[in-house]
N, C-alpha and C positions, 0 to 999 in steps of 0.2 A: 583947678579942677574943671572949671567951665571950658578953659582953653583945651585941655586934654580931651574932653568930650567932643568938642568941635573938631579937633584934629582927627579923632578916631572915626567920626561919622560923616564929616562934610569936607574933608580935604580932597583935592583933585586926585591924589594918589589912590584914595579909597574908591573913587568913581570907577576905576578900571577893575574888573573882577579877576584879579590875580592874587592868589594866596601864597605867601612864602612857605607855608606848611600845608601842602595839598592833602596830606594824610588825614587831616581833620574831616575831609569829605567822605571818608569811609568809616567814621567813628560815630558811635552812639553816645548819648549822655543821659542815661536813665538808671535809676535804682529800682529794685524790686524787693519786696519784703518776703522772706522765705523762712521756713522751718529747717533747722539744720542741727547736726551734732558737732560738738567741739571736743576734741580729744586733748586732754591735759591743758585746757584753757577755759576761760569763762568770759561772759560778756557782762560788763558792769550794769547795763540797763535792764537785765533780766533778774528778777528776784526769786524765781522758782526754778529749782534744779531737780532733776531726777538722777539718782546715783546708782551705778552698777558697780558693786564692790569687786567683781571679778576682772573687769576690763578697765576700771577706773576711767570710764567715759562719762562726761557730763553733757546733758542735753540742754542746749540753748534754744528755747522754743522759737524765738523769732530774731532775725537780724537783717539789717539792710545789706543787700549785696549789689555790687555794680555789674551791669552787663559787660562793660568794657573798661576796666580800670586802666589798661595800657592802650591809649588812643593812637599809638603810632603803628599798631598792627591790626589787620582785619580780624573780625570776630565772628564765629559761626552763628551765634544767637542773632546778631544784627543782620547777618546774611539771610537767615530764615525769614526775619521780618521784612527785609527789602524784597525778597523773592515773592512773598505773599502780597505785598503792597503793589509791586509791578504787575503781577499776574491778575490781580483784581481790577486794576485800572485798565489794563490792556483788554481784558475780556469785556468789561462794561463799555469801553470806548468802541469796540467793534459792534456791539449790540446797538449802540446809539446812532450808528451811521445810516443815512438815507440819501436820496438824491439831492436834497436841499441842505445838507449838513454844512456845506461850505459857506452858507449865508449867515448863520447865526453865531453870535458872540459866544454862546454856550459851548458850541462845538470847537470853536477856536481855543477857548480857555481849557476845555477838557482834554483837547489834543496836546496842549503844552504841559498840562499836569501829568498826563500819561508819559509823554516824552521825557520829562525830567526824572520821573521814577525809573524808567527803563535805563536811562544814562547812568543814574546812580547805581543801579543793579549791575550794569556792565563794569563800572569802575571797581565796585566791591568784589564782584566775582573774579575779575582779572587779578586783583590784589591777593585774594584768598588762594587761588590756584598757584599764583607765583610763589607765595610764602610757603605753601605746602610742598610743592614740587622741588623748588630750588633751595629751600630752607632760608630763603632771603626774601627781600621785597623790593621790587623796582617801582619807581614813581612814574614810569613812562606813560601809562594809561591815564593816571591822574593829571599829569602835566598837560596832556592833550585835551582832556574833556572837562576838567573841573571848572574852568572859567565859563564854558558854554552852559554847563549844568547850573552854575550859580546864577547866571542871568535868567535862564528859564525858570528856575526855582523862585526868584524874586517876582517875576511876572505872574506865574501861575498861582502863587499864594494870594496876592491882592486881587487879581482878576477872579479867582475862584470864589472868594468871599463876596465880591461884588455881584457875581452871577447869581449866587444863592439869595442874597438880599433883594435884588431887583426882581427876580422871578417870583418869589413868594409874596412880595408886597405889591407888585404892580401888574403881573401877568397872570399868575395862577388863578386868583379870585376874580379881579375885574375883567379879564379877557376870556374867562371861561375855560382856563386850562384844566386838564384832567389829571388826577393823580394816578400815575402808572409807574411801573418798576423803572422804566427808562428815565422818566422825569425825575424820580428820586435819585437814581444813580448820578445824573449829570447836574442836578440842581440842589441836592441835599447831601448825599454821601461824599460829594467832592469836598465840601467844607469840613466834614468830619475827618476825612483822611488828611486834609491839609493841617488841621489842628493837631491831630495825632502825630503827624510827621514833625511839626514844629516842636512838640514836646520831647521827641526822641533824638532827632539829629543833633550833632555837636557843632557843626560849622556856624560861623557868625552871621548876623544880619546887620547891615549898615543902613542907616536912614537915607543916605544919599542915593542908594539904589532904588529909591522910589521913582527915579527918572525912567527906569526900564518899563515898569507897568504903564507909566504915562505915555511913553513912546509907542508901546503896543496899542494903547487906547487910541492914539492919534492915527496909527496905521489902520485900525478897524474903522475909525471915523471916515478916513479917506475912502476906504472900500465901500462904506455905506452910501457915500455921495456918488461914487461911480456906479454902484448898483442901482441907485435911484434913477439916474439918467438912462442907463441901459434898459431897465425894466419899463420905464415910461415910454421909451422908444418902441418897445414891443407891445405896447397897449396895456401894461400892468399898472399897478398902483404905485410901485416904487417904494413901498413901505416894508420894512423888515420887522420892526416893533412899533407899538403904538406910541412909545415915548421917543422913538427915533424916526419921525415922519418928516421928511424934507419937503413935503407939501406945505408945511408951516415952518419956514426956515428960522424965523425969529424965536419962536417958542422952543424949537429943537436945539438951536444954538445955546440958549440959556440952560437947557437941561444938560447938554453936553459939558458945558463949563462946570456946572455943579457936580457932575459925575467925576470929572477929572480931579477936582479938589477932594472928592470922597475917596478916590483911589489913593491919594496921599495919606488920608486918614487911615485907610485899611492897611497900607504898608506900615504905618506907624503902629497899628495894632499888632501886626506880626512881630514887630520889634519889641513891643511890650511883653508879648508872650515869651519871646526868646529871653529877655532879661529876667523875667520871673523864674523861668526854668533855671537859669544860671544861679540866681539867688538861692533857690531851693537846693540845687545841687551842692553849692558851696557850704550851705548850712549843714547838710547831711555829711559832707566830707569832713567838716570841722568837728562835728559831733562824733563821728566814727574814729577820727584820729585821736581825739581826747580819750575815748573809751579804750582804744588800743594802748595808749600810754599808761592808763590806769591799770590795764591788765598786766603789762610788763612790770610795772612798779610794785603791784601787790600780789600777783600770782593767783592761782586758783584757790577756791575755798578749801579749808581743811576737811579731810574725810576720816 
């Protein structure tokens, strides 16, 4: 069991973001609870039925329904969600831009979050149009983009949570940051949309992919050092954040090392959310399958 877990998440093969079944990247994995009518059938979990003697229809007040039972084909409900998700992020990303946006980790992270959402929307839209027009489905678009999307998705999740935590604990209060709509978009709603997306998407998360947000962090670290020397040369302070001040290299180095380890923890947190989602999904699937078996074996109640 331990060896299979290690092979699944830490093998060299899993390091490269290539999925044998790229269709999983256009699939959702969510149930919703809805009121519905069942004709000539009944649901074992429901104890109250309303009967119509003329049509012999039984009302099953509530039942778990799957957005996308067939995960090999695009789904219109999931497309609506992805369209709203991409439109919201793209709009708020544009509103957050200013002449110093390129400097801050916040804007780097929010740009990647928006980019991965747009790429996912392109893949799903392309697959949906393909399936509707040609009555089939080609994996061409998925094969081209799913690995890029997967890397950006892994980076933006961990970095997004990191941005929210660091901003609200070390910058907003201590540094006199003001609560504005833009600040909430890029420092608060980013984590909300990330969590929502983790609960809905169906594609897997591997622990070994923590290397991608760490590489991203090292790239930004390199940029901050270059910015420090360039800004100092122009007579500036060279400081981007109070906790990333290379005027005090020893202290800043210690903070950076701690943040890199924290990124690993945050990626592990996204993995835990993913596993909990799978556990809940499988329990619901098992419960529904058992109910369906009981329906077929016993039939509807007598009238």
